[in-house]
C-alpha positions in Angstrom: 0.0 0.0 0.0 2.8 2.4 0.7 4.8 1.7 -2.4 2.4 3.5 -4.9 2.2 6.5 -2.6 6.0 6.7 -2.3 6.4 6.3 -6.1 3.9 9.0 -6.9 5.3 11.4 -4.4 8.8 11.0 -5.7 7.7 11.1 -9.3 5.7 14.2 -9.0 8.3 16.0 -6.8 10.9 15.4 -9.5 8.8 16.1 -12.7 6.3 18.8 -11.8 8.8 21.6 -11.2 10.7 20.9 -14.4 7.4 20.6 -16.3 6.0 23.8 -14.9 9.2 25.7 -15.6 9.0 24.6 -19.3 5.3 25.4 -19.6 5.4 28.8 -18.0 8.5 29.7 -20.0 6.8 28.8 -23.2 3.6 30.6 -22.4 5.2 33.6 -20.6 3.7 36.2 -23.0 0.2 34.8 -22.5 0.7 34.8 -18.7 1.9 38.4 -18.7 -1.5 39.6 -20.1 -3.5 37.7 -17.5 -4.0 39.6 -14.3 -6.2 37.1 -12.4 -4.1 33.9 -12.8 -6.9 31.9 -14.4 -4.8 31.1 -17.4 -2.0 30.0 -15.1 -4.3 27.6 -13.2 -5.6 26.2 -16.5 -2.1 25.6 -17.8 -1.2 24.0 -14.5 -4.1 21.6 -14.7 -3.6 20.8 -18.4 0.1 20.1 -17.8 -0.3 18.1 -14.6 -3.0 15.7 -15.6 -0.9 14.0 -18.3 2.0 13.8 -15.9 -0.2 11.9 -13.4 -1.4 9.7 -16.3 2.2 8.9 -17.2 3.1 8.1 -13.6 0.1 5.8 -13.4 1.2 3.9 -16.5 4.7 3.6 -15.2 3.6 2.3 -11.9 1.3 -0.3 -13.5 4.3 -1.6 -15.5 6.4 -1.7 -12.3 3.6 -3.5 -10.5 3.3 -6.1 -13.2 7.0 -6.9 -13.0 6.9 -7.1 -9.3 3.9 -9.6 -9.4 5.7 -11.7 -12.0 8.8 -11.9 -9.7 6.5 -12.4 -6.6 8.3 -9.5 -4.8 5.3 -7.4 -4.3 4.8 -6.8 -0.5 
């Protein structure tokens, strides 16, 4: 039970800052116009959802390999 939580926390802590730096650098002119921060929140959601999807896919592959080796928990 703790292994998926640990994996997701490490994965997101490593990838989200890099991802947001890239996204906000690319869309900086668009963010300069927005005064409310709504566009920033939208970009945050649109960039983080695929990251969580990728992390889920990677964890499922790791879990399959662990079950095949019978090393899961």
